[in-house]
N, C-alpha and C positions, 0 to 999 in steps of 0.2 A: 504494500499499500504505499503510494508517494505522499510526501507530507502535503502536497496540494489537494490531494483527493481525500475528502472527509466521507467516512461511512455513513449510510443511511440508518443503520442499526444502533439503537443507543447501547450503553454500557449494561443498563439493567435488561435489556433483551437478550443481548449475547450471553451474559451470566446465567439467565434463567434457561436459556436454551442448552447452554453448556451441561448445566446440571442435570437436565432431561437426558443428554446423551451419556453422562456419567451413569444415571439410574438405569438406563437401557442396557449399557454395556455389562453393568454389575449384575443385572437380573438374568443375563445369559440366554440360551435358548436361540441365539441369532446364529445365521449361517457365517461362515468365514468372510464371504464378500459383504454382508450386511455389517458385520463387526468392523471391517476395515473402512467401510464408507463413514460408520459413524465415528470412527477415530480420526478419520481425516477431517472430517467436520468439526470434531471436538478441537483439533489443532487450530482451524481457522479462528474458531470462536475464542480460542485462548489468545490468539494473537490480537484479536480485535479489543478483548478486554484489556490486554496489556497497552494497546494503543490509547484507549481512553484513560487508563491510570497514568501513562507518561504524559498524556496532555494536562491532566488535572495537576500533576506535579510541577509542570512547566508554569501553568498558570498561578499556582500558589507561589512559586518562587519569585515570579515575575511582580506579585502583589505585595510580597513580604518586603519591609524596609530593610535597608543594608545594613548590615552589622558593623558598627565602628567600634574598633578594639584599641581605643586610644590609651 
């Protein structure tokens, strides 16, 4: 995902879908192909969540006053 490209899925949506993916994988009963597809989707969602967390960290750092250690 490029920095100019903003995802349409919110952090909360991605986190909830990721939790669902994990539940489905843990429940078992899936074919190998289904499990792999879910794993790949989970990886995408984890990256998306990390993107939103990184953006939040950047915004907090920009808003925080500079520390003067005089």
